[in-house]
Each structure stands twice: as C-alpha cells, then as structure tokens.
C-alpha positions in Angstrom: 0.0 -0.1 0.0 1.1 3.5 -0.8 0.1 6.8 0.7 -2.1 8.9 -1.6 0.3 11.7 -2.7 -1.3 14.3 -5.1 1.2 16.0 -7.2 0.9 19.3 -8.8 2.1 18.0 -12.0 -0.2 17.2 -15.0 0.5 13.5 -14.4 -2.4 11.4 -13.0 -1.5 10.8 -9.3 -3.1 7.3 -9.5 -1.3 6.3 -12.5 1.9 7.5 -10.7 1.2 5.5 -7.6 0.3 2.5 -9.8 3.6 2.9 -11.7 5.4 3.0 -8.3 3.6 -0.1 -7.2 4.6 -2.0 -10.4 8.2 -1.0 -10.0 8.2 -2.8 -6.6 7.0 -5.8 -8.4 10.1 -5.6 -10.8 8.6 -4.0 -13.9 10.6 -1.2 -15.7 9.0 1.8 -17.2 9.1 2.2 -21.0 6.7 5.0 -21.5 3.8 7.0 -19.8 0.7 8.0 -21.4 1.4 6.8 -25.1 -1.3 8.7 -27.0 -2.3 8.2 -30.6 -5.6 9.3 -32.4 -7.0 5.8 -31.8 -6.4 5.8 -28.0 -4.1 6.1 -25.1 -2.1 3.7 -23.1 -1.5 4.8 -19.4 1.7 2.8 -18.8 4.0 0.7 -21.0 6.4 -1.3 -18.9 8.5 -4.4 -19.3 9.2 -7.4 -17.1 12.4 -9.5 -16.5 11.6 -11.6 -19.5 11.4 -8.4 -21.7 7.6 -8.8 -22.3 6.1 -5.5 -23.1 3.2 -4.8 -20.9 0.5 -2.4 -21.9 -1.3 -1.2 -18.6 -4.5 0.5 -18.0 -4.9 2.1 -14.7 -8.4 2.6 -13.2 -9.1 4.5 -9.9 -12.3 3.9 -7.9 -13.1 6.0 -4.8 -15.5 3.4 -3.6 -16.1 -0.1 -4.4 -19.8 0.9 -4.8 -18.8 2.5 -8.2 -17.7 -1.0 -9.3 -14.3 -2.6 -9.9 -11.7 -0.8 -11.9 -11.6 -4.1 -14.0 -15.2 -3.6 -14.9 -14.5 -0.2 -16.3 -12.4 -1.6 -19.1 -15.1 -2.4 -21.6 -14.7 -4.3 -24.9 -14.7 -1.0 -26.7 -11.9 0.3 -24.3 -9.9 -3.0 -25.0 -10.2 -2.4 -28.7 -8.8 1.1 -28.3 -6.1 -0.2 -26.2 -5.2 -2.8 -28.7 -5.0 -0.4 -31.6 -2.9 1.9 -29.6 -0.5 -1.0 -28.5 -0.4 -2.1 -32.4 0.7 1.4 -33.2 3.3 1.5 -30.5 4.8 -1.8 -31.6 4.7 -0.8 -35.3 6.4 2.6 -34.6 9.1 1.0 -32.5 9.6 -1.8 -35.1 8.8 -4.5 -32.5 5.5 -5.9 -34.2 7.1 -9.4 -34.9 9.7 -9.3 -32.3 8.2 -8.6 -29.1 6.1 -10.7 -26.5 3.4 -8.4 -25.1 0.3 -8.5 -22.9 -2.5 -6.3 -21.5 -2.7 -5.7 -17.8 -5.1 -3.6 -15.6 -4.3 -2.1 -12.2 -7.4 -1.1 -10.2 -6.5 1.5 -7.5 -8.8 2.1 -4.7 -8.7 3.9 -1.4 -9.2 2.1 1.9 -12.3 3.5 3.6 -11.5 6.2 6.1 -7.8 6.3 5.0 -5.4 7.9 2.6 -3.8 4.6 1.9 -4.1 3.2 -1.6 -4.6 -0.5 -2.5 -3.7 -2.0 -5.8 -5.3 -5.1 -7.6 -3.2 -6.1 -10.5 -4.9 -8.3 -13.2 -2.1 -9.8 -15.4 -3.0 -10.7 -18.9 -6.4 -9.1 -18.5 -7.5 -9.6 -22.1 -6.2 -10.7 -25.6 -5.4 -8.2 -28.2 -8.0 -7.6 -30.8 -7.2 -6.7 -34.3 
C-alpha cells in the first residue's frame, strides 16, 4: 500500500502510484501516457523476460462504483489494442516482442489515505 500523494504536475496521481507499485514488483517503465488518435495507454512497462506490458490504470474512490476491472469495456480494450499495435509498429517491434495487457485497479481504503492495488495480469487478448 502507498500513501495517496497528489502532485501538482499534469500526471495522474493514481497512474503515478500504480507505476510505483509495479516498479516494486520488478517492472521497468518504457513510456507513460502513450497517445495516438485511436487511444491512449497509461503505462507501458516491461518485465524481466522483456515482455512489453500495456497497462490500463483505473481508480475507484469506492467499491460501490464497481471494480476498476469492470470499467475496461470491450470498446476500451479495442482502443488499447489499436494503440498498442501502433506502438509496436512505430518501434519496429511488431514481430519481435512478446506483449500482454494488464489492468491495475486502484482504490482507497475507507477512512484512510492508503491506496490499495489489484493487478490483473494478462487481463485480455489483443484484438485486431
């Protein structure tokens, strides 16, 4: 768990907290907020096996709003897939890289500034 630290920068504080959490799990940042006309990927990271991981971060203030995982609809998955494909093509990695899509759901413990993280590895398959 990490303390909720709001920053004055333009970066989403929950994406920053998720990035910090994932770094403690051994992931290495490649790029933040990769944006193309077809969509945006919050975090692009890699693991020790050099797998490229496209990560969507979802914050939920209360569980009554549903899970962050539920917020990543099929339409959102399609946008993430297209953006990931663009990233792989633009970096000449399309046929050379293993990749996957993960979701990190960030929530706040009730009555606390502590954040909790649920990490869904390989959350969905890439659509084309």
